[in-house]
TIMI-841333 format. One record per residue: residue in one letter; x, y, z of N, C-alpha, C, CB in turn. Coordinates in Angstrom, 3 decimals, decimal comma, padded with zeros to 6 digits, always signed. Each point is the difference from the previous one (the first is absolute). Last residue first. Glycine has a CB too. Layout:
res: A neast: X nnorth: Y nup: Z caeast: X canorth: Y caup: Z ceast: X cnorth: Y cup: Z cbeast: X cbnorth: Y cbup: Z $
...
***
This chain:
res: S neast: +090,631 nnorth: +271,276 nup: +141,755 caeast: +000,158 canorth: -000,051 caup: -001,359 ceast: -000,423 cnorth: +001,302 cup: -000,283 cbeast: -000,299 cbnorth: -002,396 cbup: -000,443 $
res: Q neast: +000,326 nnorth: +000,970 nup: +004,493 caeast: +001,308 canorth: +000,055 caup: -000,203 ceast: +000,200 cnorth: -000,060 cup: -001,462 cbeast: +000,488 cbnorth: -000,966 cbup: +002,188 $
res: E neast: -004,726 nnorth: +000,932 nup: +000,467 caeast: +001,218 canorth: +001,315 caup: +000,315 ceast: +001,379 cnorth: -000,131 cup: -000,911 cbeast: -000,760 cbnorth: +000,049 cbup: +002,733 $
res: E neast: -002,871 nnorth: -003,410 nup: -003,299 caeast: +000,113 canorth: +000,912 caup: -000,774 ceast: +001,054 cnorth: +001,361 cup: +000,230 cbeast: -002,297 cbnorth: -001,087 cbup: -000,324 $
res: E neast: +002,088 nnorth: -002,826 nup: +002,967 caeast: +000,980 canorth: +000,176 caup: -001,759 ceast: -000,210 cnorth: +000,913 cup: -001,054 cbeast: +000,051 cbnorth: -002,125 cbup: +000,081 $
res: G neast: -001,730 nnorth: +001,632 nup: +004,642 caeast: +001,413 canorth: -000,055 caup: -000,085 ceast: +000,263 cnorth: +000,246 cup: -001,349 cbeast: +000,341 cbnorth: -001,507 cbup: +001,820 $
res: L neast: -005,134 nnorth: +000,880 nup: -000,698 caeast: +000,586 canorth: +001,314 caup: +000,259 ceast: +001,582 cnorth: -000,255 cup: -000,427 cbeast: -001,815 cbnorth: +000,755 cbup: +002,105 $
res: E neast: +000,322 nnorth: -005,149 nup: -002,022 caeast: -000,150 canorth: +001,177 caup: -001,489 ceast: +000,045 cnorth: +001,215 cup: -000,201 cbeast: -001,071 cbnorth: -001,146 cbup: -000,398 $
res: N neast: +001,875 nnorth: -001,597 nup: +004,551 caeast: +000,896 canorth: -000,164 caup: -001,235 ceast: -000,066 cnorth: +000,342 cup: -000,966 cbeast: +000,272 cbnorth: -001,172 cbup: +000,615 $
res: T neast: -003,777 nnorth: +001,598 nup: +002,890 caeast: +001,532 canorth: +000,776 caup: +000,128 ceast: +001,325 cnorth: -000,482 cup: -001,027 cbeast: -000,743 cbnorth: +000,167 cbup: +002,685 $
res: L neast: -003,653 nnorth: -002,272 nup: -003,130 caeast: +000,189 canorth: +001,922 caup: -000,593 ceast: +001,024 cnorth: +000,398 cup: +000,789 cbeast: -002,492 cbnorth: +000,921 cbup: -000,450 $
res: W neast: +002,513 nnorth: -005,261 nup: +001,405 caeast: -000,056 canorth: -000,177 caup: -001,455 ceast: -000,055 cnorth: +001,552 cup: +000,013 cbeast: -001,262 cbnorth: -002,538 cbup: -000,791 $
res: E neast: +001,031 nnorth: +001,588 nup: +005,322 caeast: +001,421 canorth: -000,225 caup: -000,613 ceast: -000,296 cnorth: -000,274 cup: -001,989 cbeast: +001,100 cbnorth: -001,459 cbup: +002,982 $
res: I neast: -004,909 nnorth: +002,449 nup: -000,590 caeast: +000,511 canorth: +000,129 caup: +000,024 ceast: +001,538 cnorth: +000,530 cup: -000,020 cbeast: -002,071 cbnorth: -000,770 cbup: +000,003 $
res: K neast: -000,898 nnorth: -002,659 nup: -001,169 caeast: +000,214 canorth: +000,622 caup: -000,715 ceast: +000,506 cnorth: +001,487 cup: +000,282 cbeast: -001,379 cbnorth: -001,692 cbup: -000,842 $
res: R neast: +001,761 nnorth: -002,270 nup: +003,980 caeast: +000,525 canorth: -000,060 caup: -002,148 ceast: -000,100 cnorth: +001,169 cup: -000,339 cbeast: -001,022 cbnorth: -002,063 cbup: -001,052 $
res: E neast: -001,303 nnorth: +002,693 nup: +005,054 caeast: +001,623 canorth: -000,293 caup: +000,390 ceast: +000,696 cnorth: -000,593 cup: -001,412 cbeast: -000,525 cbnorth: -000,746 cbup: +002,838 $
res: R neast: -004,267 nnorth: +000,077 nup: -002,375 caeast: +000,553 canorth: +001,801 caup: -000,139 ceast: +001,160 cnorth: +000,161 cup: -000,635 cbeast: -000,820 cbnorth: +000,665 cbup: +002,064 $
res: E neast: -000,417 nnorth: -005,331 nup: -001,248 caeast: +000,114 canorth: +000,453 caup: -001,303 ceast: +000,155 cnorth: +001,586 cup: +000,342 cbeast: -001,468 cbnorth: -002,046 cbup: -001,331 $
res: A neast: +001,838 nnorth: -000,032 nup: +004,822 caeast: +001,110 canorth: -000,773 caup: -000,476 ceast: -000,556 cnorth: +000,810 cup: -001,236 cbeast: +000,707 cbnorth: -002,642 cbup: +001,361 $
res: I neast: -003,983 nnorth: +003,246 nup: +002,056 caeast: +001,301 canorth: +001,349 caup: -000,617 ceast: +001,216 cnorth: -000,445 cup: -000,182 cbeast: -000,833 cbnorth: +001,751 cbup: +001,222 $
res: Q neast: -003,692 nnorth: -004,727 nup: -001,978 caeast: -000,087 canorth: +001,519 caup: -000,727 ceast: +001,628 cnorth: +000,869 cup: +000,149 cbeast: -003,059 cbnorth: +000,207 cbup: +000,841 $
res: E neast: +003,443 nnorth: -004,979 nup: +001,342 caeast: -000,170 canorth: +000,293 caup: -001,678 ceast: -000,483 cnorth: +001,706 cup: -000,652 cbeast: -000,910 cbnorth: -002,870 cbup: +000,138 $
res: R neast: -000,054 nnorth: +002,116 nup: +004,486 caeast: +001,319 canorth: -000,100 caup: -000,524 ceast: +000,913 cnorth: -000,100 cup: -001,384 cbeast: -000,707 cbnorth: -000,688 cbup: +001,859 $
res: L neast: -003,953 nnorth: +000,358 nup: -000,309 caeast: +000,681 canorth: +001,368 caup: +000,344 ceast: +001,480 cnorth: +000,544 cup: -000,391 cbeast: -001,472 cbnorth: -000,513 cbup: +001,760 $
res: H neast: -001,288 nnorth: -003,960 nup: -001,708 caeast: +000,126 canorth: +001,171 caup: -001,077 ceast: +000,523 cnorth: +001,092 cup: -000,047 cbeast: -001,388 cbnorth: -000,694 cbup: -000,263 $
res: D neast: +001,595 nnorth: -002,692 nup: +003,492 caeast: +000,719 canorth: -000,066 caup: -000,929 ceast: -000,431 cnorth: +000,682 cup: -001,017 cbeast: +000,663 cbnorth: -001,746 cbup: +000,770 $
res: V neast: -002,714 nnorth: +002,346 nup: +003,230 caeast: +001,140 canorth: +000,399 caup: -000,040 ceast: +000,748 cnorth: +000,031 cup: -001,151 cbeast: -000,239 cbnorth: -000,570 cbup: +001,904 $
res: D neast: -003,730 nnorth: -000,839 nup: -002,296 caeast: -000,528 canorth: +001,541 caup: +000,386 ceast: +001,437 cnorth: +000,010 cup: -000,122 cbeast: -002,402 cbnorth: +000,575 cbup: +001,701 $
res: A neast: +002,124 nnorth: -004,881 nup: -000,743 caeast: -000,268 canorth: +000,238 caup: -001,560 ceast: -000,157 cnorth: +001,108 cup: -000,316 cbeast: -000,874 cbnorth: -001,664 cbup: -000,249 $
res: A neast: +000,979 nnorth: +001,009 nup: +004,740 caeast: +001,759 canorth: -000,560 caup: -000,623 ceast: -000,624 cnorth: +000,002 cup: -001,249 cbeast: +001,553 cbnorth: -001,830 cbup: +001,772 $
res: Y neast: -005,234 nnorth: +002,633 nup: +000,338 caeast: +000,993 canorth: +001,177 caup: +000,616 ceast: +001,439 cnorth: -001,027 cup: -000,642 cbeast: -001,582 cbnorth: +001,362 cbup: +002,919 $
res: R neast: -001,799 nnorth: -003,852 nup: -003,387 caeast: -000,293 canorth: +000,837 caup: -001,773 ceast: +000,933 cnorth: +001,474 cup: +000,931 cbeast: -003,583 cbnorth: -000,989 cbup: -001,735 $
res: R neast: +003,543 nnorth: -002,894 nup: +004,820 caeast: +000,134 canorth: -000,792 caup: -002,170 ceast: +000,327 cnorth: +001,188 cup: -000,049 cbeast: -001,955 cbnorth: -001,871 cbup: -001,402 $
res: N neast: +000,169 nnorth: +002,269 nup: +005,495 caeast: +001,794 canorth: +000,379 caup: +000,237 ceast: +000,605 cnorth: -000,628 cup: -001,325 cbeast: +000,293 cbnorth: -000,286 cbup: +002,967 $
res: Y neast: -004,764 nnorth: +000,412 nup: -002,675 caeast: +000,335 canorth: +000,920 caup: +000,313 ceast: +000,849 cnorth: +000,111 cup: -000,292 cbeast: -000,941 cbnorth: +000,140 cbup: +001,061 $
res: E neast: -000,319 nnorth: -004,372 nup: -000,284 caeast: -000,260 canorth: +000,258 caup: -001,819 ceast: +000,290 cnorth: +001,637 cup: +000,179 cbeast: -002,356 cbnorth: -002,095 cbup: -001,018 $
res: H neast: +003,161 nnorth: -000,134 nup: +004,756 caeast: +000,811 canorth: -000,385 caup: -000,819 ceast: -000,446 cnorth: +000,863 cup: -001,370 cbeast: +000,428 cbnorth: -002,409 cbup: +001,339 $
res: L neast: -002,541 nnorth: +003,167 nup: +002,065 caeast: +000,552 canorth: +000,600 caup: +000,480 ceast: +000,938 cnorth: -000,440 cup: -001,264 cbeast: -000,813 cbnorth: +000,349 cbup: +002,689 $
res: E neast: -003,055 nnorth: -002,318 nup: -002,108 caeast: -000,395 canorth: +001,358 caup: -000,487 ceast: +000,871 cnorth: +000,458 cup: +000,280 cbeast: -001,918 cbnorth: +000,249 cbup: +000,086 $
res: A neast: +002,165 nnorth: -004,182 nup: +001,567 caeast: +000,389 canorth: -000,313 caup: -001,867 ceast: -000,425 cnorth: +001,778 cup: -000,278 cbeast: -001,109 cbnorth: -003,443 cbup: -000,958 $
res: I neast: +001,047 nnorth: +002,743 nup: +005,835 caeast: +001,542 canorth: -000,123 caup: -000,758 ceast: +000,136 cnorth: -000,131 cup: -001,757 cbeast: +000,598 cbnorth: -001,386 cbup: +002,383 $
res: A neast: -005,239 nnorth: +001,744 nup: -000,163 caeast: +001,108 canorth: +001,285 caup: +000,378 ceast: +001,174 cnorth: -000,418 cup: -000,299 cbeast: -001,048 cbnorth: +000,922 cbup: +001,824 $
res: D neast: -001,567 nnorth: -004,448 nup: -001,547 caeast: -000,154 canorth: +000,741 caup: -001,459 ceast: +000,114 cnorth: +001,445 cup: +000,197 cbeast: -001,577 cbnorth: -001,727 cbup: -000,953 $
res: D neast: +002,881 nnorth: -001,300 nup: +003,943 caeast: +000,944 canorth: -000,641 caup: -001,131 ceast: -000,865 cnorth: +000,952 cup: -001,315 cbeast: +000,749 cbnorth: -003,124 cbup: +001,183 $
res: K neast: -002,335 nnorth: +004,176 nup: +003,773 caeast: +001,637 canorth: +000,245 caup: -000,074 ceast: +000,250 cnorth: -000,839 cup: -001,832 cbeast: +000,842 cbnorth: -000,305 cbup: +003,617 $
res: E neast: -005,060 nnorth: -000,381 nup: -002,428 caeast: +000,089 canorth: +001,195 caup: -000,237 ceast: +001,361 cnorth: +000,086 cup: -000,099 cbeast: -001,989 cbnorth: +000,728 cbup: +000,962 $
res: A neast: +001,422 nnorth: -004,690 nup: -000,008 caeast: -000,605 canorth: +000,302 caup: -001,435 ceast: -000,152 cnorth: +001,156 cup: +000,015 cbeast: -001,079 cbnorth: -001,742 cbup: -000,456 $
res: V neast: +001,919 nnorth: +000,780 nup: +004,951 caeast: +001,067 canorth: -000,699 caup: -000,838 ceast: -000,124 cnorth: -000,071 cup: -001,968 cbeast: +000,031 cbnorth: -001,570 cbup: +002,650 $
res: Q neast: -003,308 nnorth: +002,545 nup: +000,650 caeast: +001,160 canorth: +001,094 caup: +000,266 ceast: +001,256 cnorth: +000,013 cup: -001,171 cbeast: -000,527 cbnorth: -000,383 cbup: +002,747 $
res: Q neast: -003,077 nnorth: -003,000 nup: -002,109 caeast: -000,402 canorth: +000,900 caup: -000,776 ceast: +001,273 cnorth: +001,540 cup: -000,271 cbeast: -002,744 cbnorth: -001,222 cbup: +001,007 $
res: Q neast: +003,456 nnorth: -002,986 nup: +001,715 caeast: -000,022 canorth: -000,306 caup: -001,469 ceast: -000,625 cnorth: +001,080 cup: -000,827 cbeast: -000,122 cbnorth: -002,362 cbup: +000,566 $
res: L neast: -000,357 nnorth: +003,096 nup: +004,143 caeast: +001,702 canorth: -000,040 caup: -000,396 ceast: -000,457 cnorth: -000,738 cup: -001,480 cbeast: +001,806 cbnorth: -000,459 cbup: +002,798 $
res: S neast: -005,564 nnorth: +000,275 nup: -001,032 caeast: +000,579 canorth: +001,554 caup: +000,065 ceast: +000,966 cnorth: -000,148 cup: -000,245 cbeast: -000,942 cbnorth: +000,991 cbup: +001,339 $
res: D neast: -000,734 nnorth: -005,055 nup: -000,745 caeast: -000,429 canorth: +000,678 caup: -001,545 ceast: +000,526 cnorth: +001,712 cup: +000,177 cbeast: -002,667 cbnorth: -001,824 cbup: -000,515 $
res: I neast: +003,827 nnorth: -000,932 nup: +003,771 caeast: +000,773 canorth: -000,248 caup: -000,655 ceast: -000,365 cnorth: +000,738 cup: -001,506 cbeast: +000,502 cbnorth: -002,095 cbup: +001,668 $
res: Q neast: -002,760 nnorth: +002,574 nup: +002,674 caeast: +001,599 canorth: +001,059 caup: -000,135 ceast: +000,593 cnorth: -000,600 cup: -001,193 cbeast: +000,778 cbnorth: +000,463 cbup: +002,686 $
res: T neast: -004,663 nnorth: -002,723 nup: -001,719 caeast: -000,594 canorth: +001,423 caup: -000,600 ceast: +001,741 cnorth: +000,884 cup: +000,164 cbeast: -003,465 cbnorth: -000,002 cbup: +001,156 $
res: Y neast: +003,047 nnorth: -004,782 nup: +000,232 caeast: +000,044 canorth: +000,819 caup: -001,338 ceast: -000,160 cnorth: +001,081 cup: -000,933 cbeast: -000,126 cbnorth: -001,349 cbup: +000,574 $
res: A neast: +000,474 nnorth: +000,988 nup: +004,457 caeast: +001,460 canorth: -000,612 caup: -000,600 ceast: -000,623 cnorth: +000,245 cup: -001,906 cbeast: +001,022 cbnorth: -002,564 cbup: +002,610 $
res: A neast: -004,065 nnorth: +002,384 nup: +000,393 caeast: +000,342 canorth: +001,588 caup: -000,168 ceast: +001,169 cnorth: -000,489 cup: -000,471 cbeast: -001,122 cbnorth: +001,675 cbup: +001,809 $
res: D neast: -001,309 nnorth: -005,548 nup: -001,057 caeast: -000,942 canorth: +001,138 caup: -000,952 ceast: +001,325 cnorth: +001,322 cup: -000,604 cbeast: -002,910 cbnorth: -000,323 cbup: +001,996 $
res: L neast: +004,138 nnorth: -002,552 nup: +001,558 caeast: +000,812 canorth: -000,794 caup: -001,604 ceast: -000,946 cnorth: +001,159 cup: -000,730 cbeast: +000,498 cbnorth: -003,466 cbup: +000,102 $
res: A neast: -001,183 nnorth: +004,644 nup: +004,206 caeast: +001,152 canorth: -000,298 caup: -000,298 ceast: +000,812 cnorth: -000,010 cup: -001,503 cbeast: -000,857 cbnorth: -001,022 cbup: +002,012 $
res: N neast: -004,213 nnorth: +000,179 nup: +000,256 caeast: +000,895 canorth: +000,976 caup: -000,289 ceast: +001,110 cnorth: -000,020 cup: -001,175 cbeast: -000,530 cbnorth: +000,158 cbup: +002,288 $
res: V neast: -000,197 nnorth: -004,240 nup: -000,668 caeast: -000,487 canorth: -000,118 caup: -001,315 ceast: -000,534 cnorth: +002,157 cup: +000,096 cbeast: -001,103 cbnorth: -003,828 cbup: -000,245 $
res: L neast: +003,227 nnorth: +002,275 nup: +003,918 caeast: +000,618 canorth: -000,968 caup: -000,981 ceast: -000,550 cnorth: +000,555 cup: -001,521 cbeast: +000,022 cbnorth: -002,268 cbup: +001,897 $
res: D neast: -002,584 nnorth: +003,386 nup: +002,090 caeast: +001,242 canorth: +000,790 caup: -000,443 ceast: +000,962 cnorth: -000,580 cup: -000,780 cbeast: -000,269 cbnorth: +001,028 cbup: +001,812 $
res: F neast: -003,205 nnorth: -003,593 nup: -000,841 caeast: -000,693 canorth: +001,333 caup: -000,745 ceast: +000,942 cnorth: +000,998 cup: +000,013 cbeast: -002,288 cbnorth: -000,377 cbup: +000,691 $
res: V neast: +003,259 nnorth: -003,920 nup: +001,075 caeast: -000,366 canorth: +000,093 caup: -001,372 ceast: -000,017 cnorth: +001,120 cup: -000,341 cbeast: -001,058 cbnorth: -001,613 cbup: -000,016 $
res: D neast: +001,483 nnorth: +001,487 nup: +004,387 caeast: +001,266 canorth: -000,645 caup: -000,430 ceast: -000,597 cnorth: +000,422 cup: -001,474 cbeast: +000,980 cbnorth: -002,253 cbup: +001,940 $
res: N neast: -004,195 nnorth: +002,630 nup: +000,530 caeast: +000,371 canorth: +001,185 caup: -000,097 ceast: +001,460 cnorth: -000,139 cup: -000,542 cbeast: -001,656 cbnorth: +000,853 cbup: +001,819 $
res: S neast: -000,533 nnorth: -005,018 nup: -000,620 caeast: -000,783 canorth: +000,597 caup: -001,238 ceast: +000,465 cnorth: +001,945 cup: -000,303 cbeast: -002,458 cbnorth: -002,184 cbup: +000,813 $
res: M neast: +004,360 nnorth: -001,221 nup: +002,590 caeast: +000,172 canorth: -000,355 caup: -000,991 ceast: -000,529 cnorth: +000,957 cup: -001,765 cbeast: -000,005 cbnorth: -002,158 cbup: +002,169 $
res: H neast: -001,881 nnorth: +001,727 nup: +002,767 caeast: +001,740 canorth: +001,187 caup: +000,241 ceast: +000,402 cnorth: -000,242 cup: -001,379 cbeast: +001,289 cbnorth: -000,408 cbup: +002,784 $
res: A neast: -005,230 nnorth: -002,061 nup: -002,929 caeast: -000,553 canorth: +001,699 caup: +000,144 ceast: +001,037 cnorth: +000,900 cup: +000,509 cbeast: -002,340 cbnorth: -000,672 cbup: +000,613 $
res: E neast: +001,179 nnorth: -004,360 nup: -001,095 caeast: +000,897 canorth: +000,060 caup: -000,702 ceast: +000,033 cnorth: +002,006 cup: -000,147 cbeast: -000,358 cbnorth: -003,119 cbup: -001,219 $
res: D neast: -003,336 nnorth: +000,228 nup: +002,283 caeast: +000,525 canorth: -000,693 caup: +000,932 ceast: +000,964 cnorth: +000,969 cup: -000,121 cbeast: -000,709 cbnorth: -002,447 cbup: +000,029 $
res: G neast: -002,190 nnorth: +005,057 nup: -002,969 caeast: -000,347 canorth: -000,863 caup: +001,660 ceast: +001,143 cnorth: -000,627 cup: +000,468 cbeast: -002,328 cbnorth: -000,724 cbup: -000,481 $
res: R neast: +003,231 nnorth: +003,276 nup: -003,289 caeast: -000,395 canorth: +001,058 caup: +001,473 ceast: -000,207 cnorth: -001,323 cup: +000,649 cbeast: -001,439 cbnorth: +002,667 cbup: -000,596 $
res: A neast: +002,273 nnorth: -003,779 nup: -003,929 caeast: +000,644 canorth: -000,642 caup: +001,377 ceast: -000,088 cnorth: +001,168 cup: +001,295 cbeast: +001,922 cbnorth: -001,606 cbup: -001,619 $
res: D neast: -004,462 nnorth: +002,400 nup: -002,460 caeast: -000,157 canorth: -001,217 caup: +000,098 ceast: +000,803 cnorth: -000,028 cup: +001,746 cbeast: -000,090 cbnorth: -000,854 cbup: -003,205 $
res: D neast: +001,340 nnorth: +004,290 nup: +000,553 caeast: -001,549 canorth: +000,317 caup: +000,434 ceast: -000,101 cnorth: -001,637 cup: +000,751 cbeast: -001,277 cbnorth: +002,051 cbup: -002,408 $
res: A neast: +004,477 nnorth: -002,457 nup: -000,625 caeast: +000,601 canorth: +000,533 caup: +001,556 ceast: -001,428 cnorth: +000,867 cup: +000,808 cbeast: +003,076 cbnorth: +000,545 cbup: -001,109 $
res: K neast: -004,042 nnorth: -002,602 nup: -003,258 caeast: +000,966 canorth: -000,551 caup: +000,882 ceast: +000,583 cnorth: -000,073 cup: +001,878 cbeast: +000,217 cbnorth: +000,557 cbup: -002,538 $
res: N neast: -002,149 nnorth: +002,469 nup: -000,941 caeast: -001,028 canorth: -000,691 caup: +000,722 ceast: +000,378 cnorth: -001,010 cup: +000,298 cbeast: -001,470 cbnorth: +000,826 cbup: -000,807 $
res: W neast: +005,063 nnorth: +001,933 nup: -001,312 caeast: -000,591 canorth: +000,881 caup: +001,066 ceast: -001,402 cnorth: -001,015 cup: +000,627 cbeast: +000,871 cbnorth: +002,721 cbup: -001,430 $
res: I neast: +001,143 nnorth: -004,704 nup: -001,845 caeast: +001,142 canorth: +000,164 caup: +001,243 ceast: -001,121 cnorth: +001,203 cup: +000,864 cbeast: +003,164 cbnorth: -000,372 cbup: -001,532 $
res: T neast: -004,559 nnorth: -000,278 nup: -002,691 caeast: -000,196 canorth: -001,337 caup: +000,992 ceast: +000,822 cnorth: -000,258 cup: +000,745 cbeast: -000,947 cbnorth: -000,922 cbup: -001,253 $
res: K neast: +000,310 nnorth: +005,155 nup: -001,493 caeast: -000,817 canorth: -000,143 caup: +001,234 ceast: -000,263 cnorth: -001,794 cup: +000,226 cbeast: -001,330 cbnorth: +002,765 cbup: -000,480 $
res: L neast: +005,862 nnorth: -001,348 nup: -001,658 caeast: -000,785 canorth: +000,778 caup: +001,065 ceast: -000,821 cnorth: -000,354 cup: +000,916 cbeast: +000,185 cbnorth: +001,078 cbup: -001,340 $
res: D neast: +000,340 nnorth: -003,121 nup: -003,247 caeast: +000,879 canorth: -000,561 caup: +001,014 ceast: -000,100 cnorth: +001,333 cup: +001,166 cbeast: +001,822 cbnorth: -001,716 cbup: -001,871 $
res: G neast: -004,076 nnorth: +002,488 nup: -001,897 caeast: -001,130 canorth: -000,569 caup: +000,824 ceast: +000,972 cnorth: -001,369 cup: +001,340 cbeast: -002,352 cbnorth: +000,436 cbup: -002,819 $
res: A neast: +004,068 nnorth: +003,760 nup: +000,182 caeast: -001,091 canorth: +000,600 caup: +000,813 ceast: -000,674 cnorth: -001,218 cup: +001,130 cbeast: -000,554 cbnorth: +001,819 cbup: -002,288 $
res: S neast: +005,854 nnorth: -003,303 nup: +000,834 caeast: -001,360 canorth: +001,136 caup: -001,334 ceast: -001,162 cnorth: +000,328 cup: +001,254 cbeast: -000,067 cbnorth: -001,758 cbup: -003,199 $
res: M neast: +005,338 nnorth: +000,748 nup: +004,104 caeast: -001,523 canorth: -000,300 caup: +000,428 ceast: -000,504 cnorth: +000,913 cup: -000,874 cbeast: -000,014 cbnorth: -000,676 cbup: +002,488 $
res: P neast: +004,801 nnorth: +000,882 nup: -004,504 caeast: -000,707 canorth: +000,380 caup: +001,072 ceast: -001,471 cnorth: -001,034 cup: +000,445 cbeast: +001,119 cbnorth: +002,545 cbup: -000,829 $
res: E neast: +003,621 nnorth: -005,052 nup: -001,709 caeast: -001,825 canorth: +001,014 caup: +000,340 ceast: +000,157 cnorth: +000,901 cup: +000,622 cbeast: -001,468 cbnorth: -001,506 cbup: +000,285 $
res: L neast: +006,526 nnorth: -000,951 nup: -001,152 caeast: -001,522 canorth: -000,409 caup: +000,402 ceast: -000,863 cnorth: +001,542 cup: -000,520 cbeast: +000,702 cbnorth: -001,945 cbup: +002,602 $
res: G neast: +004,047 nnorth: +001,122 nup: -003,887 caeast: -000,850 canorth: -000,882 caup: -000,262 ceast: -002,010 cnorth: +000,385 cup: +000,310 cbeast: +002,715 cbnorth: -001,555 cbup: +000,599 $
res: N neast: +001,990 nnorth: +002,798 nup: +000,936 caeast: -000,749 canorth: -001,275 caup: -000,056 ceast: -000,688 cnorth: -000,462 cup: -000,877 cbeast: -000,003 cbnorth: +000,348 cbup: +001,629 $
res: P neast: +000,987 nnorth: +004,343 nup: -001,485 caeast: +001,205 canorth: -000,719 caup: -000,506 ceast: -000,197 cnorth: -001,268 cup: +000,275 cbeast: +001,477 cbnorth: +001,681 cbup: +000,262 $
res: L neast: -005,396 nnorth: +001,256 nup: -001,093 caeast: +000,090 canorth: -000,179 caup: +000,928 ceast: +001,613 cnorth: -000,675 cup: -000,076 cbeast: -002,806 cbnorth: +000,063 cbup: +000,510 $
res: N neast: -001,002 nnorth: +002,822 nup: -003,145 caeast: +000,632 canorth: -001,111 caup: -000,164 ceast: +001,423 cnorth: +000,018 cup: +001,231 cbeast: -001,038 cbnorth: -000,070 cbup: -002,916 $
res: I neast: -004,815 nnorth: +001,516 nup: +003,220 caeast: +001,158 canorth: -000,022 caup: +000,220 ceast: +001,413 cnorth: -000,987 cup: -000,533 cbeast: -001,652 cbnorth: +000,967 cbup: +001,596 $
res: T neast: -004,127 nnorth: +000,976 nup: -002,350 caeast: +001,462 canorth: -001,377 caup: +000,142 ceast: +001,034 cnorth: +000,490 cup: -000,445 cbeast: -001,079 cbnorth: -002,003 cbup: -000,482 $
res: R neast: -004,491 nnorth: +003,309 nup: +002,705 caeast: +001,411 canorth: -000,026 caup: -000,938 ceast: +001,092 cnorth: -000,359 cup: -000,183 cbeast: -000,688 cbnorth: +000,985 cbup: +000,028 $
res: E neast: -005,377 nnorth: -000,325 nup: +001,350 caeast: +001,628 canorth: -000,560 caup: +000,249 ceast: +000,950 cnorth: +000,245 cup: -000,458 cbeast: -000,652 cbnorth: -001,268 cbup: +000,303 $
res: S neast: -003,209 nnorth: +003,748 nup: +002,241 caeast: +000,359 canorth: -000,185 caup: -001,195 ceast: +001,627 cnorth: -000,567 cup: +000,150 cbeast: -001,892 cbnorth: +001,932 cbup: -000,966 $
res: M neast: -002,810 nnorth: -000,582 nup: +004,133 caeast: +001,874 canorth: -000,329 caup: +000,247 ceast: +000,196 cnorth: +000,258 cup: -001,947 cbeast: +000,427 cbnorth: -002,740 cbup: +002,820 $
***
């Protein structure tokens, strides 16, 4: 089992592999007089481990979504720059058409 670190809101750290092993050993030792309680301990340890696994998965999903959002922001920035450039080109062409129209009008009047 690999050791992982999860930043929990209250500052708690997940159990290390050594901690889990200690709990499993103590739970196993309790099978004598307190066998009925050891199953509860195993269930709790398994539930906690499953919760940490779920937190790992959710953190990875959030990181992937953050990356996708950053990509979309960059795409949007480039798209906006392209649109601005095209607007400038259109405005320049309209000015040139107007200038040429005026020049032709002056030549016809001469």
